[in-house]
N, C-alpha and C positions, 0 to 999 in steps of 0.2 A: 164135498160140504162146502160152501160157501157162506161169509159174512153176511148176516143181513143187515141193510144199510137202509134207515128209517130216514132219507133225507129228501132233500128237492134240489133241483138242478141250481148251479151256483147264479145263475141270473135271476131265476126266480124268487131264489133267496133274498138276494139283494133288494131287488124292485118290491116286493112284500113287503120287505122292513125299512123302505126307504132310507138305506145306507148310504153313507156320504162317499165320498173319493177315497179318502184314508181306509174305512172300512173295506171298502170294495178291494182294493188294493192289497190288503193284508190277507183276504181269504184267496186271492187270485197268486198269490204269493205260494200260499200253502198247496196249491195245485201246481204249480211248478217244480214245488221242492218234491212232490210225489212222482211226476214225470222224469224227473233228472235222476232221482233214485231208480227207476226202470232204465233209463239210458246208461246208466254207470253197468249195469248188468246184461248191456247190449240188446235190450229189448225197445222195439219203437212200437207205441201204440197207436197211429195211423187212424183214428178216430176219434181224435178229441173233441169235444164238444159240449155245451152246458149240461145237456142229458147224460154226460158220462162223468163230471166232474160235479158231485153233488156236495151238498153240506148238509150236515146233522148236529144237533147239540145234545152235549154231554149235561149229567144232572145238574148241574148249576148253570146252565143256559149258554155255556161259553161254545161257539161254532166251530165244526172241526170241519174240514174238507177230506173229502174221500172220493178217491180217482176208482173208477169202475174197474175189476179185476180187467186181465186182457181176454177176450174171447166173451165177457160176459154181454157185452152190448146187443147181441143178436137175442138174448133172453127177454129183454124190456120190449115194452110197445113199442113198435116202430113208426116213424113217421111216413105214412105211404109216399107223399108228394114229394120226400126229399131223399129216400133211401134209395141206392141203384146197387144191385148185388150181380155179382158177376162169377160165372162159376170157377171153381177153384181157388177163388180171394176173398179175403175178407169184406166184409161191407164199408163203404166210405160214405162221406155224407159231403155232396159236393160243395154244399156253401161253406163248410170249414177246410176242407179238402186243398192242400198247395196244388199250386198250376203242374209240378212235373207228376203229381200223384194222378191229377184228372186226366194228363197225357197217357197214364200207364207207363211213366217210365220209374227209374229206382228209387224207391221211399229211402230216407234216411234219417237221422235227428232233426235235420233243417224242416224236415217236413213236419213234425211236431210242433217246432217253433214255431211256423206260419200259422198253425191251428190255434195254438196258445194265443198269435198276434189279432186272429179272429175274435176269438172269447173275450180279451181284453179291449178290444175295440166295443165291443157289443155292450161290456160291463160299462163303460166310461160314455159311449154315445147315446146307448139305449139302442141301437141297432146294428144291423150288421154294416159293415164295410161297403160303399157304393162303387161302380163301375161307371167313371173313372174313380180310381180310389181317391179319396178328400180326407184330410187332418181328422180324426174323432172329434175336436174342438168346433170344427165347422157344422158338426152334425149335432152337436150337444146344444142345451139351451141353457142361457142365464149364467148363474154364479159358476154352475157345472164347467162350461163352455171355458170363463175366464180362469177356472182351477186348473183345466187340462190343458189349457193351451202352454206351448212349449215343450219340456222335457217330455210329458206324455205325448203328445203329437209325435214327436220324434222316436221314440222308444216303438210306438205301434208302427210306425210306417217302416222303421229298420226291420222288425218281424215280417212285416207283409212284403217284402222286396219280391219282385218276379223271380229274381235269380237266386238260386238257394245259397250260392256261393257267398252273397252280399248281405244276407241277412245275420242275425247273430249268429255265431259259430257253435252255439249250445245252448240248451235251456240255463244252462249254469249263467251263461253270459247275459241273457236276458234278466233273469232273476237279480243279477248284483247291479244291474243298471236301475231296476226297480227300487232297489234297498238303496243307493245310491243318492237316487230322486227323492225316495222319504227322507234320508237322514239329510238333505240339502247340499249332498257332494254333486259336482259334475257328472254327468253321465257319459259313456264311452260313446254313445251315439251321436255327438255333438262334436263338429270342430271345436277344438279346445282355444278358442279367441280369448284374448283376456278380457274382454269385456264380460264375456260369458261367466268366466271363472272367477272375477271380482263378483257379479251378482250371486254366483252358487255361495261362494264362502262367507257372504254377508247373510244369505237366506238361512244358511242352515245355524246359525246362532240367534234367532231370533225368539226362539223357545229355550236357549240355555243362558250360560253364564259365560261370556268371552274371556279366554284367557292370554290371548297374544293382542297385541296392538293390532296387529293385521286385520281383526276383526272389523274396527270401526275406522280406522285409515281408508279400509277398502269401504266401508258404508260412505264415508267421503268420496271418494272416489264415483260411487253411483249417483250420488246427490248432485254431485259436480255433473255429472254427464245429462242427469233431468235438465239441471238448469242451463247447460249449453243450449241445449234445445231451445229455451225461449230467449235467448240474447237477442238484441235486437241489430248487433253491429257485428261485420265480420273480425272487429280487431278483439270483441268481448269473446266471440266464439272460437277464436283463435287461442287467446289464452285461458279459457275454460278447458279447451282441448288438451294445452300444454300439461297442464294440471292433472287431468284426467290421466294422461299417458304417464305422467310421472309415477302417479300412485299406482297405476296398473303395472309398473315394473318393480314395485317395491312388493305389490301382491305377489307376482311372479315368481319373487326369489323366495320369499318366506312358503310359499304353496309348496315348492321343489327343493328347497335347499334347508329343510327343517334340520336345526342341530340341538344339542343339549344346551347351548347357550341362547335358545331360544327367546327367553325373556329380554336378556340384555340387547339382543338383535333387535327385538320389538322395540325398544325403547329408543334406542339409536335411530329406528325409522321414523319415530314418531317426532322426535327432536328437528330431523330432516322435513317432515310433512309441516311443522308449527312454522320453519324458516321461509317455507313455500307458501303457506299462509298469508304471511304478511306481505307478499307480492302481490296480493290481491285486492289490495286497499282501494282500487279503482271500482272494484266490483262487488257492492257491500252483501248483496244476495247469496252470491255464492262464497264468498269469504264466512259468511255465517255458517253455510252449510259447512264449510270444511272446518270451521272452529268447532261446531258441534260436534261431529263426529270425532275430531282429534280428542276433544274433553271428555268424551264416552269411553274412548280408548282407555285414557288414565283411570277413568272410573273403575273401569273393569279389571285393571291392574291394580287398585288398591290406593292407588297414587291420587288420593283426593286433593292434595296442597297443588298439584300439577292440574288437575283437571279443573277447579275452580275459576282462575283466571280466564281460560278457554270458555268455557262455557257462559261465564259472566259477558264476555266480551260479543259471544254470539247471540246472546239475550238483548244486550244494548243495542246490537246491530239492526237485529229485527225489531226491536221497539222505534229504532229511529227512522226505519226504511219502509218498513210494511204496514203501519199502522195498528189501532191497539183492539182490531178485530180480526187481525189475522190468525188463521189456526197455524199457521207455521209460529207466530207468536206464543201460540198456547202450546206448541210442542216444546219450545226451548223453555217456556215455564215449566212444566212438567218436568224436563230432564234436569234443571236447575233444582227444583223441589226434590227430586230422587237424591242429588248430592248432597241437599241440606239434611234430609232423612238419615242418609247414611253416616252423616257426620256428628247427628245428635240433636241438630238444630230443630228440632220439630215445630217450633212455631213458625219459624222461616218457611219450613216445609210446606206447614198447613197455609201461609198467606198467598206463597207463590201457585199452590195448586187452586186454592178458591180463586185468585184472579185467572187461571186458566180455565175454571169451571165456568167463569163468567162469561168467557169468549164462546166456549163451545155450545154454554146453553141459548145462548142469541142465536145460534144456527142449529138447536136441537131437531127443527123440520128435517134439515138435511145431513146432520151428523150425529145422531142419538147414539152410534155407537162410540163417540169421542166422549159423550157425556157421560155413559157408562162407565168408560175406561178411567175418566179424570175420579168419580165418585168412590170407584172401587180404591183408588190410590190414597184418597182421602182417608177411606177405613182404614187401610195399613197403618196411616201416621198417628191417627187417632187410637188403634188397638195399642199401638206400641208405646202408646202415653197411658195406655189404662184408662182411656176414656169408651170403654167398651158401648156402653148406650149409644153414643155418638157414631161409634161405628157399625154397630146394628143397624140403625137407622139409615146409613148412608149404604150398605151391603143390601138392604131390602129397598132402596131406591135404584140402586143398578140392576137389581135383579129382576124389578118392574119394569126398567125399559127394555131388556132383552127379550121377556116375554112378550112384551106390547113388538118388538122387533122378529119375533117368533123364530125362524131359522136361519137369518141372514146372518147373524153372530153366533149359532150355536156354540161354538168351541169356547169363545170368550166367556159366555153366560156361564160355561161348565167350569171354568176356571175361577171365577166369580164366587160361585156355588163351592169351591174347593177351600178357597179362602174363608169363606163365611162358616164353614165347618171348623177351620183352624182358628176362628175366634171363638167357637163354642168351647172347644178345647180349652184356650187360654181360660176362659171362664170356669173350668170344670165341670161343665156341663157334658158329660162323657156321652153319654145316651144320645142327646141330640146331636152332637158332633157325628158319632157315629152313623146316625140315620141320614147326615146331610153328605157325609163320604159315598154312603152306598147310592144315593142318587146320582152324585156327580161321577161315580165310578162306571155305572150302567149308562149314563149318558155319554161318557168319552169311548166306552168299548164301541156302542152303539153306532157313534160316529167315526172312529178312526179303528176299529178294529182289535184285536187283542194287543197289540204293541204299539205303544207311541210314548213320547216323552212326558205328556202331561199326564198319561196313566201311571208313569212311573213316578213322578213327582206327587201323584194322589196315594199312590201305595205307600211311600216312603212317610207322608203324613199321618198315614192311617198305621204305620208301623208304630210310629211314635206315640200315638193315641192308647193302642194296645199295651204298649209298654207303661204307661201311665196308669193303666186298669189295672197291672199287676200281672199280664199276661206275657212274660217276656220273650217265651220261645216262640208264640205266635208273632210277636214284634219281628225277633230275628227272620222268621221265615219270609214274612213280607217285605223287608228290607233287603234281602237277596234277591227277591222276585225283582224288586224296583233296581236293585243295581245291575243285575243280571238285562235286564232290559233296556236301561241306559247304556250298558258296555256292548249291548248287540247295535243298538241303533246311532250311538254316539264315539265310539272307539274306549279303549282301556283306561286311557288316562285322563278323559273329561272330567272337568271338575264336578259336576252331577255324578259321575262313578265314583270318584273320591269322597263325596259327600253322603254317598252310601254306606261307603265301607266304614265312613266314620261314625255312622248311626248302627252298625252292625256291630263295632268294638263296644259302642257303649252299652248294648242288647248284652255282649258276650260278657262285660264286666257285672252287671247285674244280677246275670245268671251264675255270677262266682267263678267263670271262665278266664280267671285275669290274664293267663299266661297267653291266650288267644287273644286277649281284647289288645295287651300290651303290643303283641307283634304286629296286629293289623293296624295300630296306631301307630306303629313307629314307620310301616310302609306306607300308608298314606301320609306323614309327616317328610318323609323322602322324596316322594313323588311331588309334593307340593314345592317344597325347597327349590326343587329342579326346575320346575315348570312356572312358579308364580314368585319366588324369591320371599322377600319378607311382606306377605300378604297377608289381611285379616282370617282367611280361611286357613291358613297356617298358626295365626294364632289360637284360633278354637281348637283345633287338633293338638296342638303342645298344650293346651289348657286340660283339655281332656285325658290326655297322657299321663300328664302331673297327678289329675285325680286318682288316676288307676294306682299309680306309685305311692301316693299317700296313704291309699288304704290298706296298702300291705305295708305300713310305715317305714318307707323308703323315703323318708323325708328329705334325704340329702340329696337324691336325685330329682324328688318333685320340686323343689323350689327353684333351681334355676331354670326349670322349665316353665313356671310361673312367671319367673322374671322376664323371662324371653318373651313370652306372651304378652306381658305388660308393655314391655318395650315395643314390641310392633305396632300394638292397638293405639299407642301415643303417638306414634311416629303417624299412623293411619289417620286417626279419628281427633287428634288432639288431648288435652288435658281433662275436659271437662265433658265425658263422652258415658254414656252407660255401658258401652262393652268396656270401657279401662275400668269403671267402678266393678265389674265383675271381676277383672282379673286383680283387682285391689282387695276385694273379698275374699278371693280364692288364698292371695297369699296371707291374709288375716287368719285364714283357717288353718295353713299349713304351719304358720307361725305358734297358733295357738296349740297345735299338737305337738310342736317341740319344746313347749314352754316358754316361750319368748312372747309372755302375756302382754309386756309393755308395747313390745312394737306391732304384737297382732292388733292391740286396740287402735294405733296409729294408722293402720291401714283399713281396718273397718270404719272407722270414722271417716276417713277421705270417701270411702264408698257411699258410706251414708249420706255426705254432703252434696256427692254428685249426683246421686240417684234421686234425692229431695229436690234438688236444684234442676234437673233435666227432665225428669219424669213427673216431678208434682209429688207432695207429702202425701197423697193417697193411692200411692202407684204400689201394688203387690212388691215388685221389688224393693221398696225400703222397708216394706215388714219384714221382707227376707234378711236385710241387713240389721235390723232391730233385733232379729230373732238371732241373727251369729253374735251379734256383742250380749245377750242375755246369756248365752251359752257362756261366753268367756267369763262374764263377772261371777256365773255359777261356778265355773273352776276354781275361780279365785278366792272363793267363800264370801264374795261380795251379794250376798244373799237379798238384800234390800232392793239394789241397783239392778239386780237379775230379775227381780218380780216385778220391778216398775217395765223395764224392757220387754219381757215377755207379754206383761199384759196389754202395753202398748202396741206390739206386733200381732197379738190376738185379736186386738181390737179393730186394726186396719184390715187385718183379712178377712175377717166377718163381713167387713163393710164393702172391701174390693170384690173378693172372691165368693162372698156365701158362708152361711152356717155350716154347711155341708160338703164344704171342698175338704179335698186329701190334704192340701196345705194348712189349713186352719186346726184339723186334728192334728198334725206335727206339733202345732205350736201349742194346743192342749197338752201333749204327753209329757213336753218339755218342762211347760208350767207346773204340770202334777207333779212330776219328779221334783221339783224344787220345794212345791209345797208340802210333800212328803220330809223333805229335809227340814222343813221350817214346823212340822208337826200340824200342818194345816189339814188333817186327814180327810173331812167332811167333804172339801172342796175339790180336794185333789180326787176322791173316789168318783165324785159327780165328773170330771173332767176326764177319767180315764174311760169311765162308761162310753161317754157321748164319742171320744176317740174311736172306741171300739167299734161303735154303731157305724160311725162313717166310713171306718175302713171296711167294714164287711158289706156295705152297701157299694162302696165303691170297686173293692178288689176281690171280695170273697173271703175266704176262711183261711184260707193258708200263705197270704202274705206276708213277707218279714216285718212289715209295720204292725200289723196284728200281733205276730210275736213280740215284737218289743213292748207295744203295749199291755201285753198280756202279761209279760215280765214285770214290768212297772208297778202293774196293780198287786202282782202277788208281794211283790217286796213293799207297797205301802201297807197289804195285810200282815205282814210281817212286823213291820214295825209300829202297827196298830194293835198289836198282840192280838190277833186273831187269825190263829195258824190254820184252821180247817178252811176258812175261805182263801187262805193263801194256797194252800195244797191244789184247792181246784183250777188254779192258773198256772201251775209249775209245768 
C-alpha cells in the first residue's frame, strides 16, 4: 500500500503559480532534503526528474514536496519519447541522467546530484541545460536572469560537471550551498576571493540589522570598488584600489577570526577606517561613499554620536559635488533622516526625507521604486509621532506606486503592506491589521516560499497583534515560528533571533509563566551584552526584564535594571528622546510601587515633558504618562488631581486612538475606580460598562482585563449598597 500523492511536478507547480526565484529555491531544497534522506540510507534514486518530484498543498495551502517512492516511477504515465528501458535495470530519463549513467557506468550519489542540477537549471531558466552547457542566467529572461546571475549560475554548473568527482560531493553539500546563498553567505562553489566575500557579507545584511562594524565597513569597500571603476585617472584608481584592499583585509580578519571581543574589534577597525577615509580628500565621491558606510556602521552599533559627524560629512560632500538632483544625494539624505528618526528628532527626519522625496519624484518615471521607498520611510516617522492620518496617506501612495510597477518590486510592496498593517495595529484597528497581515503573508510565501526573513518579520509582528487581542498562547506560537525561521536562516545569535526571544519572553510573562520569561530575558541580555555592548536593544531587554521582576514585587532587583536601561538610552539618544521618556516612566512606576511617591512623580513629570515636546501634545504616549500620574495621585489620596489627570488622558486617548480602543477602556476602568472612591456611582457604572463592552469586542470574555473590570464593577455595587448586582460580577 502506497501513499496517494495528489500533487503536480515541481516545475509545473512553480510555472503555474508564477513563483519567484526564492519560492522555487525553497521547494527545490525540500526535494534535496528528501533525496539526502535516502542517501543516508545508502539508497540512490537514479531517476530524479520533475515528474518524480511532486508538490502537494496541505489544508492551509502551504506547499510540500513529495519525492516519489523508489520503484514507483514505472507506475506513472510514461513519456514515450524520453524513456529508455533496458532489461534488468530500472528506467532512466536521458535528459536528466548523469553522463556516467548514460554510458552504463557505476551509478553513485553523484548521479543524483547531477539530476538535481538539471531540475534546478530548469526551475531557474525555464528550460533544460543546452549542449554546450551555458549558465542558467544566459537562458533566463529579464529580472530572473539578473537575480540568478552569480551564485546560482555557479551552483548549477558545479552540480552539472561532467566528471562526478568534481561535482558536489553530496546532495547535502549542494543543499548547504543553496542555503548559504539564500542567507547571503559565500557559497563553497566559488573561489573565496576577498571581493566576493566582501559582497556576500554586505548582501546578507540587507534584510536584517547589522551588529558588527564589518557590515558597513565592507559596504564602503564595495561602493569604493564601484566608484573606482568610474575614476578618470590612474592615480585615482590606484588610491581607491588601496582603500578597497585595506577594507577587504579588515573584512577577511573579521570573517575568519570572530571572537568574544567582536564588538570591541569592530569599533577599533571602524576607527582605522575613519582615519583612512581622511586620506581620500582628493576624491570627494569616493570619500562620501566611505563616510556614509562608516556612519551607517556606527548607526548599527547604536553609537549615534559617532555616526552623526560622518553622515553629515557624507551629505555635505554629496551636496557640494553631485548637484541637488543626484540620486546619491537622495540616498545620503535618507540615511541622515534615519539617524534623526532614531535619535528622536522627528521634525528633522521629516525635513530630510521630504528633500529626498522631492529629488526622486523628479525622476519618478525612471525611479518609481525609490519614490515608494521614501514615502514609506516618511510614513514610519509620522506614525511614530502619532500622525496616523498622514502616515496612512503616505502608505496608500506608496502602495499605489507598487501596484503600478506590478511585479517589478513585489517584495518591497509586501514589506510596505506589512508596515501598513503595523500602523493599523497602532491605531487599535486590530481586525484591519489582521486582514492586511494575512494579505502580506500570502504574498510573501508565494514569492519566497515557506521560509524567508521577511516572512519571519511578519510572523513576529502578527504575534504582537494576537497578544494585544488577548491570545497570548497563539502569540507565543507565532513568535516561536518566527524565531525558529530566523535562527535557521541567520544563525543562533543574530539580532532578529534575539528580538524573537524577547517577544517570547513577553508573552510568557503575560501568560503568568514568569520564571520562563525571566530566564529567557536573562539569556537574551547576556547575548546582547556579549555581541552589542551598551546598545539600545540591550536597554529594551533590561527594561522588560525589570518589568517581570517588578510584577513579582522584586523591586530591589528591578530598579537597577531600569536605571541601567535609562543610562544606555541617554547615552545613545540624548536626554530628550521618547525612549528615554519610556525608561523614566518605568522608573516612576517602580518607585511608586515602592512607596517613593515624590521621586516617582519627578520621573513621571520628566517623561511627560519629553513626550509632549518630542511627540506632540496629542500623541497616545502622552496620554499614557498622564494616566500613570493619575494612578500616582490616586494612591496618595489626591483624588481631585487624579480625576483631572485621568480625564485628560481619557480625552486624549479617545481623540488619538478612538472610542473603542483597549487603551481607552483601560483609562475608563481606572477613572471609574476613582469615581467609586468619590461616590460618583452613576458615572462610574457607565464607564465600567463601556469598558467591558470594548474588552469583550477586542479580546473576548476570558481576558484578564475583563476580570479586572468585572471586579471593579462588583466593588462599585457593593459601595452603592446594591449587593445582588455585585454578586453577578463576582
